[in-house]
LOMAR-443761 format. One record per residue (C-alpha): x, y, z; residue in three letters. Coordinates in pm, whole numbers, plus 50000, padded with zeros to 5 digits. Each point is the difference from the previous one (the first is absolute). Layout:
BEGIN
XYZAla;...
//
This chain:
BEGIN
525115186150671Unk;496834981949936Unk;501744967449892Unk;502345002850306Unk;496705001150230Unk;498574970549808Unk;503064979450063Unk;500135011950359Unk;496574987350083Unk;500654968249798Unk;502884992050225Unk;497885008250296Unk;497704972249895Unk;503054977949964Unk;500855004250347Unk;496294989550093Unk;500464969549771Unk;503234985650173Unk;499915013750359Unk;497324984450252Unk;498275031650026Unk;496535020849952Unk;499485034049925Unk;500335024950294Unk;496835014149899Unk;497554972149936Unk;496285011049993Unk;497124988250194Unk;498774985449671Unk;501355000449653Unk;499424990149646Unk;502334990549703Unk;499944993849668Unk;502624983449780Unk;500755008149663Unk;502754993649744Unk;501255017749667Unk;497934992849699Unk;502955006949799Unk;503575014849967Unk;498355036049965Unk;498314994850351Unk;503584990750138Unk;501645031549859Unk;497175022550151Unk;501184990050343Unk;503624994049904Unk;500975022949712Unk;503594993950054Unk;499644961649882Unk;499175014349619Unk;503664998749950Unk;500144961550050Unk;499954973849738Unk;496844976750006Unk;501934970750131Unk;501365020150278Unk;496835015650092Unk;498384963650064Unk;502844991350183Unk;499545032050236Unk;496474992750020Unk;500314963150095Unk;502485008950275Unk;498135029550134Unk;497724999150292Unk;496105012050047Unk;499825034050135Unk;497405024050114Unk;498915023449716Unk;497875025250172Unk;497515006050257Unk;496445000549957Unk;498255029650141Unk;496295013050065Unk;498274967650110Unk;498025001850338Unk;497994975550208Unk;496295002750124Unk;501065022450279Unk;502135023049772Unk;503474988350124Unk;502754998749696Unk;501034963749906Unk;503324995549828Unk;500944983049697Unk;502924988349821Unk;500824992449631Unk;502684973349961Unk;501914991249693Unk;501364967249884Unk;502945006049761Unk;498854976649732Unk;498175011749671Unk;496904982549867Unk;501984978349780Unk;502584987750270Unk;497354992650239Unk;498434978049746Unk;503034981349890Unk;501294990350340Unk;497344993750242Unk;502214983850272Unk;502005031950024Unk;496915021949971Unk;498714982350310Unk;502975004350230Unk;499885040149877Unk;496575000550090Unk;500254983550326Unk;502875023950064Unk;497855028149945Unk;497484987850226Unk;502464997750298Unk;501075035149945Unk;496265008949990Unk;499654981050331Unk;502815017250149Unk;498175033649924Unk;496874989150186Unk;497824990649692Unk;496884980350103Unk;498624998849650Unk;501824997349664Unk;498585002649686Unk;501654979249670Unk;500385023949704Unk;500974994949626Unk;501014965049909Unk;500964990850373Unk;496464983950044Unk;500374979349685Unk;503434983450106Unk;498594994150303Unk;497104980249916Unk;497925029350134Unk;501785003450297Unk;499624960150094Unk;503664990349988Unk;500945024650231Unk;497224998850266Unk;502114978950216Unk;502805022450036Unk;498025037950038Unk;501185003150366Unk;496565006650173Unk;498995028049707Unk;496774994749798Unk;500405002849621Unk;497575009949714Unk;500434996349611Unk;497895032149928Unk;498294978749760Unk;496345008250137Unk;500345037049980Unk;501584999149651Unk;497334977549822Unk;497485028650183Unk;501965027649820Unk;500554982449666Unk;496224996249972Unk;499215033550164Unk;502025014949693Unk;498104975949753Unk;496765012450141Unk;501085036849972Unk;501114995849647Unk;496994982349890Unk;497915028550162Unk;501945026649838Unk;500154984949663Unk;496454986250010Unk;501084965149974Unk;497204973950022Unk;501064971650273Unk;497784971949811Unk;501425009949646Unk;503705008050072Unk;502564972349976Unk;502425001750288Unk;503584981649988Unk;501694990750315Unk;503644991749943Unk;501354979050277Unk;496554990050086Unk;501334969450215Unk;501705023950235Unk;498545012050300Unk;499185034949891Unk;498924988749652Unk;497524977350146Unk;498865021450275Unk;499335025549750Unk;498184976049773Unk;497624990850278Unk;499245036450084Unk;499345006549628Unk;497594970649957Unk;498335007250323Unk;499575038649852Unk;498194984549714Unk;503085002049735Unk;498894970649793Unk;502734994649734Unk;503474990150138Unk;503014989449840Unk;502414982850230Unk;503564998349893Unk;502964982150177Unk;502704973749948Unk;499034965149862Unk;501484983050304Unk;497555019250195Unk;496884984649804Unk;498634982250274Unk;499865030850234Unk;498055022349765Unk;497844971449842Unk;498705000450367Unk;499685038050049Unk;498025000649637Unk;497284974750178Unk;499805022550308Unk;499585031449776Unk;497604982349791Unk;498064992050311Unk;500205035650125Unk;498215014049676Unk;502845002949761Unk;498334987149683Unk;502864998949735Unk;503424989250153Unk;502874991249798Unk;503264986050081Unk;503375007649825Unk;503744994950008Unk;500575025549720Unk;500715037350071Unk;498875008349643Unk;496314989050087Unk;499395034050211Unk;499725018749642Unk;496315000850010Unk;499765007850358Unk;498645032950117Unk;501835002650350Unk;503244979850083Unk;500834994550354Unk;503724991350017Unk;500974982050311Unk;503004976549968Unk;503324995050186Unk;502024998949665Unk;503205020050011Unk;499585017549669Unk;497205014949813Unk;497614977949830Unk;497245022049860Unk;501285019149669Unk;498405024449793Unk;499024976149707Unk;498094979250264Unk;497455025950077Unk;497005015049761Unk;499105035849960Unk;498375011250320Unk;501374970550218Unk;500665010750385Unk;502654982250178Unk;499674999350393Unk;503444991650079Unk;500714986250372Unk;503244982449930Unk;503365009150147Unk;501875002149803Unk;497735012049722Unk;498464975549745Unk;499555028649783Unk;502465008049748Unk;501525034649923Unk;498334999649658Unk;496414994750137Unk;500665037050194Unk;500625014349634Unk;496884992749849Unk;497165027449998Unk;497374975849969Unk;500464979350277Unk;500305004950399Unk;502114981950226Unk;499695009150376Unk;501834989650339Unk;497054980150152Unk;501694996150351Unk;500195034850093Unk;497875016550295Unk;499775033850141Unk;500655000550378Unk;499455033750154Unk;502355012250245Unk;502414971149951Unk;503604998749832Unk;502334975849913Unk;502635025949998Unk;501574980849717Unk;499685002549641Unk;498154971249845Unk;499685014849661Unk;496125011550082Unk;498545033949902Unk;498945012550350Unk;501914998150350Unk;496684984050133Unk;499744974449742Unk;501014964250118Unk;500034966649837Unk;496744981850156Unk;502074968950122Unk;501605025850231Unk;496775017350084Unk;498634965250101Unk;502705000750266Unk;498965034050094Unk;496384994450055Unk;500834966850203Unk;502665020250203Unk;497555027750093Unk;498244972950229Unk;503204986050098Unk;499674966449820Unk;502144972450161Unk;498794970249810Unk;500654989049658Unk;497455013449739Unk;500464989049638Unk;502224971649972Unk;500174980649668Unk;496655010449849Unk;497595027350076Unk;496154990450046Unk;496965023449926Unk;499575000250372Unk;503485017250016Unk;498875022549712Unk;496945010750159Unk;501355008550331Unk;503285017049867Unk;497605020649777Unk;497885015250286Unk;503045006550221Unk;501935015949722Unk;496715023749935Unk;499825007650358Unk;503845014349989Unk;498965018349700Unk;502214982749766Unk;498855003649617Unk;501394990249688Unk;502535022749887Unk;499545021649669Unk;500694983649659Unk;503644995349964Unk;502794979749853Unk;503945001050031Unk;499775022849710Unk;497495027050104Unk;497105011250236Unk;497334993449735Unk;498575032649881Unk;496335006049938Unk;500495007349640Unk;501824965549933Unk;496774984450196Unk;497725017849742Unk;501804990649692Unk;499854962550122Unk;496355006650071Unk;499355008649633Unk;502434970549892Unk;497584975450201Unk;496945014049895Unk;501134997849622Unk;501374962250030Unk;496984988850203Unk;500034968450197Unk;500174965849783Unk;497654973950140Unk;
//
């Protein structure tokens, strides 16, 4: 019965795609969030019957399928207390499929935006790798149909670093002595996180990214040194994170990059990547910790869709950025291409005003129990910080 309902709603969306019509219940103001399945498992959560298809048939099905409305977001209100409608739209391409054919991806994304427009959406957020394949939204700006867009990068950087600060306080890690690695440092979230950390007094930073991005993060390194980070090292090798106390993972890679062998005892991985940058064997080690960095607790607001998080009011912070902006009925583009520190400071204050906070520490395996944190505290104390 559930499968029939899913396909019924999917064909309702198809009618909106092909007919020159708009939703009969268009809200006064609405916001939307574009997502995509990270992998086949995400596809099967929405369409369990597709498990029976061979891999090649599954990919053909996804290539031919259309963007759909996944759920309605409820609980957000404007300053006067009036409810604001929200929708989650999904593009039927996995992370790997999005990256391997960008022209096809752009067509699917624009189709999703047209569906959002017909549903009355005024502001749309770009989730997962959708921002990456559109140049941070730049390549679709001319075709967004009078809607505003945001990438979610500013509020994501806020929550990545808020998690670092909370972990450093809990484990009594000295910002001036700890070595912090940022994997994906040349990207918008990685570079913004680096700026926030340097401003907060974190002096020892390892910036890791692809060799072809060398010029981008050489420039970043100089800016960080000017901001007070006295020991900034550049690398193209993931193995160089072996000596780091905290690792921020913020790449757009379609597969896991950080394996258990890359981490020293007591290391903490703050993983923002979707799909995850952390391999499954990391979660099996008792002497390291990996947490989802991009998760925020949003009291009273529900996505009404299972994203694999541990509480119904936990949302990814790229979506939370859209909620914050929509609460004030934002109608202009916000973070396109890259976030600035001005974006970061503004969205942080606006999120705090709504009562948004970092979610309890969790990863895709579990909500981190207190006993595990205490065990890691002893590991960190025993190993110390190597200068």
